[in-house]
MOPAC internal coordinates of N, CA, C and O (Angstrom, degrees):
PM7 1SCF
backbone

  N    0.0000 0     0.00 0     0.00 0    0    0    0
  C    1.4440 1     0.00 0     0.00 0    1    0    0
  C    1.4814 1   108.99 1     0.00 0    2    1    0
  O    1.2310 1   120.37 1   134.60 1    3    2    1
  N    1.3552 1   116.90 1   -45.40 1    3    2    1
  C    1.4619 1   119.95 1  -179.21 1    5    3    2
  C    1.5163 1   111.81 1   -62.69 1    6    5    3
  O    1.2310 1   120.61 1   139.22 1    7    6    5
  N    1.3131 1   116.44 1   -40.78 1    7    6    5
  C    1.5082 1   121.51 1   178.13 1    9    7    6
  C    1.5112 1   109.10 1   -60.71 1   10    9    7
  O    1.2310 1   120.04 1   133.93 1   11   10    9
  N    1.2760 1   117.53 1   -46.07 1   11   10    9
  C    1.4941 1   120.81 1   178.65 1   13   11   10
  C    1.4686 1   112.27 1   -60.12 1   14   13   11
  O    1.2310 1   120.85 1   138.17 1   15   14   13
  N    1.3368 1   115.98 1   -41.83 1   15   14   13
  C    1.4275 1   122.20 1   179.86 1   17   15   14
  C    1.5412 1   109.56 1   -63.53 1   18   17   15
  O    1.2310 1   119.53 1   133.37 1   19   18   17
  N    1.3053 1   118.50 1   -46.63 1   19   18   17
  C    1.4550 1   122.67 1   177.61 1   21   19   18
  C    1.5402 1   111.49 1   -59.70 1   22   21   19
  O    1.2310 1   121.64 1   137.32 1   23   22   21
  N    1.3111 1   114.46 1   -42.68 1   23   22   21
  C    1.4512 1   118.96 1  -179.19 1   25   23   22
  C    1.5157 1   109.87 1   -64.36 1   26   25   23
  O    1.2310 1   121.94 1   136.16 1   27   26   25
  N    1.3530 1   113.88 1   -43.84 1   27   26   25
  C    1.4741 1   117.95 1   178.84 1   29   27   26
  C    1.5437 1   111.63 1   -62.58 1   30   29   27
  O    1.2310 1   120.54 1   139.69 1   31   30   29
  N    1.3008 1   116.58 1   -40.31 1   31   30   29
  C    1.4874 1   119.87 1   178.57 1   33   31   30
  C    1.5030 1   109.91 1   -64.75 1   34   33   31
  O    1.2310 1   119.92 1   141.90 1   35   34   33
  N    1.3284 1   117.76 1   -38.10 1   35   34   33
  C    1.4290 1   118.68 1   179.18 1   37   35   34
  C    1.5117 1   111.07 1   -66.54 1   38   37   35
  O    1.2310 1   120.19 1   142.04 1   39   38   37
  N    1.3490 1   117.25 1   -37.96 1   39   38   37
  C    1.4616 1   121.07 1   177.23 1   41   39   38
  C    1.5081 1   110.97 1   -61.33 1   42   41   39
  O    1.2310 1   120.61 1   134.50 1   43   42   41
  N    1.3603 1   116.44 1   -45.50 1   43   42   41
  C    1.4454 1   119.71 1   177.35 1   45   43   42
  C    1.5179 1   112.26 1   -57.63 1   46   45   43
  O    1.2310 1   120.67 1   137.44 1   47   46   45
  N    1.3085 1   116.32 1   -42.56 1   47   46   45
  C    1.4747 1   121.34 1  -178.50 1   49   47   46
  C    1.4865 1   110.25 1   -65.64 1   50   49   47
  O    1.2310 1   119.97 1   141.98 1   51   50   49
  N    1.3286 1   117.67 1   -38.02 1   51   50   49
  C    1.4867 1   121.09 1   177.44 1   53   51   50
  C    1.5025 1   109.32 1   -66.38 1   54   53   51
  O    1.2310 1   119.85 1   136.09 1   55   54   53
  N    1.3270 1   117.89 1   -43.91 1   55   54   53
  C    1.4810 1   119.97 1   179.10 1   57   55   54
  C    1.5224 1   109.49 1   -62.67 1   58   57   55
  O    1.2310 1   120.30 1   137.75 1   59   58   57
  N    1.2744 1   117.03 1   -42.25 1   59   58   57
  C    1.5040 1   119.78 1   177.97 1   61   59   58
  C    1.5083 1   111.10 1   -61.83 1   62   61   59
  O    1.2310 1   119.54 1   139.88 1   63   62   61
  N    1.3189 1   118.48 1   -40.12 1   63   62   61
  C    1.4471 1   121.58 1   179.73 1   65   63   62
  C    1.5602 1   109.89 1   -67.43 1   66   65   63
  O    1.2310 1   120.78 1   141.64 1   67   66   65
  N    1.2779 1   116.11 1   -38.36 1   67   66   65
  C    1.4629 1   119.16 1   177.47 1   69   67   66
  C    1.5062 1   111.74 1   -64.45 1   70   69   67
  O    1.2310 1   120.75 1   137.76 1   71   70   69
  N    1.3216 1   116.18 1   -42.24 1   71   70   69
  C    1.4396 1   121.28 1   175.71 1   73   71   70
  C    1.5114 1   112.23 1   -60.90 1   74   73   71
  O    1.2310 1   121.36 1   134.73 1   75   74   73
  N    1.3051 1   115.01 1   -45.27 1   75   74   73
  C    1.4706 1   120.41 1   176.39 1   77   75   74
  C    1.5213 1   111.67 1   -58.58 1   78   77   75
  O    1.2310 1   121.72 1   134.29 1   79   78   77
  N    1.3035 1   114.31 1   -45.71 1   79   78   77
  C    1.4926 1   119.63 1   178.65 1   81   79   78
  C    1.5057 1   111.83 1   -57.37 1   82   81   79
  O    1.2310 1   120.58 1   134.85 1   83   82   81
  N    1.3438 1   116.50 1   -45.15 1   83   82   81
  C    1.4673 1   118.94 1   177.73 1   85   83   82
  C    1.5277 1   112.33 1   -60.88 1   86   85   83
  O    1.2310 1   121.89 1   137.76 1   87   86   85
  N    1.3063 1   113.98 1   -42.24 1   87   86   85
  C    1.4695 1   118.57 1   178.71 1   89   87   86
  C    1.5221 1   112.73 1   -62.38 1   90   89   87
  O    1.2310 1   121.67 1   140.87 1   91   90   89
  N    1.3574 1   114.41 1   -39.13 1   91   90   89
  C    1.4773 1   116.04 1   178.62 1   93   91   90
  C    1.5345 1   112.39 1   -71.06 1   94   93   91
  O    1.2310 1   120.43 1   148.75 1   95   94   93
  N    1.2984 1   116.79 1   -31.25 1   95   94   93
  C    1.4762 1   119.97 1   175.76 1   97   95   94
  C    1.4915 1   109.38 1   -62.00 1   98   97   95
  O    1.2310 1   121.08 1   132.24 1   99   98   97
  N    1.3726 1   115.53 1   -47.76 1   99   98   97
  C    1.5457 1   118.87 1  -179.49 1  101   99   98
  C    1.5206 1   107.71 1   -62.64 1  102  101   99
  O    1.2310 1   119.66 1   136.94 1  103  102  101
  N    1.2755 1   118.26 1   -43.06 1  103  102  101
  C    1.4643 1   121.52 1  -178.13 1  105  103  102
  C    1.5321 1   110.28 1   -60.47 1  106  105  103
  O    1.2310 1   120.37 1   131.23 1  107  106  105
  N    1.3528 1   116.89 1   -48.77 1  107  106  105
  C    1.4428 1   120.85 1  -179.27 1  109  107  106
  C    1.5234 1   110.96 1   -61.52 1  110  109  107
  O    1.2310 1   120.27 1   136.01 1  111  110  109
  N    1.3624 1   117.09 1   -43.99 1  111  110  109
  C    1.4331 1   121.74 1   178.67 1  113  111  110
  C    1.5089 1   110.46 1   -59.65 1  114  113  111
  O    1.2310 1   119.13 1   137.02 1  115  114  113
  N    1.3177 1   119.26 1   -42.98 1  115  114  113
  C    1.4724 1   120.89 1   179.48 1  117  115  114
  C    1.5300 1   110.67 1   -65.40 1  118  117  115
  O    1.2310 1   120.75 1   139.09 1  119  118  117
  N    1.3069 1   116.17 1   -40.91 1  119  118  117
  C    1.4989 1   116.81 1   177.09 1  121  119  118
  C    1.5139 1   112.94 1   -62.00 1  122  121  119
  O    1.2310 1   120.22 1   140.66 1  123  122  121
  N    1.3106 1   117.19 1   -39.34 1  123  122  121
  C    1.4735 1   119.34 1   177.66 1  125  123  122
  C    1.5293 1   109.74 1   -65.59 1  126  125  123
  O    1.2310 1   120.09 1   139.29 1  127  126  125
  N    1.2841 1   117.43 1   -40.71 1  127  126  125
  C    1.5033 1   117.83 1   179.10 1  129  127  126
  C    1.5164 1   109.58 1   -66.50 1  130  129  127
  O    1.2310 1   120.09 1   139.27 1  131  130  129
  N    1.3128 1   117.43 1   -40.73 1  131  130  129
  C    1.4622 1   119.52 1   177.89 1  133  131  130
  C    1.5374 1   111.91 1   -61.77 1  134  133  131
  O    1.2310 1   120.85 1   142.75 1  135  134  133
  N    1.2902 1   115.97 1   -37.25 1  135  134  133
  C    1.4845 1   120.72 1   176.30 1  137  135  134
  C    1.5060 1   111.02 1   -58.51 1  138  137  135
  O    1.2310 1   121.58 1   133.71 1  139  138  137
  N    1.2809 1   114.58 1   -46.29 1  139  138  137
  C    1.4749 1   119.01 1  -179.44 1  141  139  138
  C    1.4935 1   112.43 1   -63.43 1  142  141  139
  O    1.2310 1   120.50 1   137.10 1  143  142  141
  N    1.3445 1   116.64 1   -42.90 1  143  142  141
  C    1.4734 1   121.50 1   177.94 1  145  143  142
  C    1.5482 1   110.35 1   -63.75 1  146  145  143
  O    1.2310 1   120.95 1   139.23 1  147  146  145
  N    1.3198 1   115.78 1   -40.77 1  147  146  145
  C    1.4830 1   118.68 1   179.90 1  149  147  146
  C    1.4975 1   111.18 1   -66.79 1  150  149  147
  O    1.2310 1   118.91 1   142.59 1  151  150  149
  N    1.3182 1   119.68 1   -37.41 1  151  150  149
  C    1.4656 1   121.66 1   177.13 1  153  151  150
  C    1.4669 1   110.42 1   -64.60 1  154  153  151
  O    1.2310 1   119.33 1   139.58 1  155  154  153
  N    1.3353 1   118.88 1   -40.42 1  155  154  153
  C    1.4570 1   120.42 1   178.68 1  157  155  154
  C    1.5575 1   110.13 1   -68.73 1  158  157  155
  O    1.2310 1   120.90 1   141.06 1  159  158  157
  N    1.2945 1   115.88 1   -38.94 1  159  158  157
  C    1.4728 1   116.13 1   178.20 1  161  159  158
  C    1.5029 1   113.06 1   -64.63 1  162  161  159
  O    1.2310 1   119.93 1   142.94 1  163  162  161
  N    1.2897 1   117.74 1   -37.06 1  163  162  161
  C    1.4826 1   118.50 1  -179.08 1  165  163  162
  C    1.5106 1   112.84 1   -72.56 1  166  165  163
  O    1.2310 1   119.88 1   160.03 1  167  166  165
  N    1.3337 1   117.83 1   -19.97 1  167  166  165
  C    1.4609 1   118.23 1   178.32 1  169  167  166
  C    1.5249 1   112.34 1   -84.22 1  170  169  167
  O    1.2310 1   120.09 1   168.04 1  171  170  169
  N    1.2875 1   117.43 1   -11.96 1  171  170  169
  C    1.4560 1   119.13 1   175.88 1  173  171  170
  C    1.5215 1   111.98 1   -70.42 1  174  173  171
  O    1.2310 1   121.24 1   -52.68 1  175  174  173
  N    1.3187 1   115.24 1   127.32 1  175  174  173
  C    1.4560 1   117.02 1  -177.33 1  177  175  174
  C    1.5426 1   111.68 1   -75.84 1  178  177  175
  O    1.2310 1   120.88 1   160.66 1  179  178  177
  N    1.3365 1   115.92 1   -19.34 1  179  178  177
  C    1.4842 1   117.93 1  -179.88 1  181  179  178
  C    1.5119 1   113.87 1   -68.54 1  182  181  179
  O    1.2310 1   121.29 1   159.51 1  183  182  181
  N    1.3367 1   115.14 1   -20.49 1  183  182  181
  C    1.4794 1   118.00 1  -178.97 1  185  183  182
  C    1.5147 1   107.08 1   -84.89 1  186  185  183
  O    1.2310 1   121.56 1   -51.36 1  187  186  185
  N    1.3548 1   114.62 1   128.64 1  187  186  185
  C    1.4486 1   118.32 1   176.73 1  189  187  186
  C    1.5049 1   108.04 1   -73.38 1  190  189  187
  O    1.2310 1   121.48 1   -45.39 1  191  190  189
  N    1.2917 1   114.77 1   134.61 1  191  190  189
  C    1.4828 1   119.19 1   177.64 1  193  191  190
  C    1.5226 1   108.33 1  -116.71 1  194  193  191
  O    1.2310 1   123.50 1   -39.01 1  195  194  193
  N    1.2934 1   110.90 1   140.99 1  195  194  193
  C    1.4762 1   119.96 1   178.00 1  197  195  194
  C    1.5254 1   108.58 1   -89.30 1  198  197  195
  O    1.2310 1   120.33 1   -26.76 1  199  198  197
  N    1.3370 1   116.97 1   153.24 1  199  198  197
  C    1.4772 1   118.37 1   179.39 1  201  199  198
  C    1.5251 1   113.56 1   -51.58 1  202  201  199
  O    1.2310 1   120.42 1   142.82 1  203  202  201
  N    1.3462 1   116.80 1   -37.18 1  203  202  201
  C    1.4549 1   120.55 1  -179.11 1  205  203  202
  C    1.5129 1   112.63 1   -66.80 1  206  205  203
  O    1.2310 1   119.93 1   157.52 1  207  206  205
  N    1.3360 1   117.74 1   -22.48 1  207  206  205
  C    1.4437 1   122.37 1  -176.50 1  209  207  206
  C    1.5220 1   112.11 1   -76.82 1  210  209  207
  O    1.2310 1   118.79 1   165.82 1  211  210  209
  N    1.3220 1   119.91 1   -14.18 1  211  210  209
  C    1.4009 1   122.29 1  -175.36 1  213  211  210
  C    1.5486 1   113.84 1   -73.87 1  214  213  211
  O    1.2310 1   120.35 1   170.12 1  215  214  213
  N    1.2930 1   116.95 1    -9.88 1  215  214  213
  C    1.5060 1   119.59 1  -179.77 1  217  215  214
  C    1.4464 1   109.60 1   -70.62 1  218  217  215
  O    1.2310 1   120.10 1   180.00 1  219  218  217

């Protein structure tokens, strides 16, 4: 019974890690997309830029 319980706990941990991994992939993908959008926005001359924004 103890071995089954340990095996079951390990499976749950693996499933949790897989879910976390998927979440991190979505998060990373959205950050990359946001970076592209921000780069495009900063190149538009219609947007006023402050001196601090030029970094």
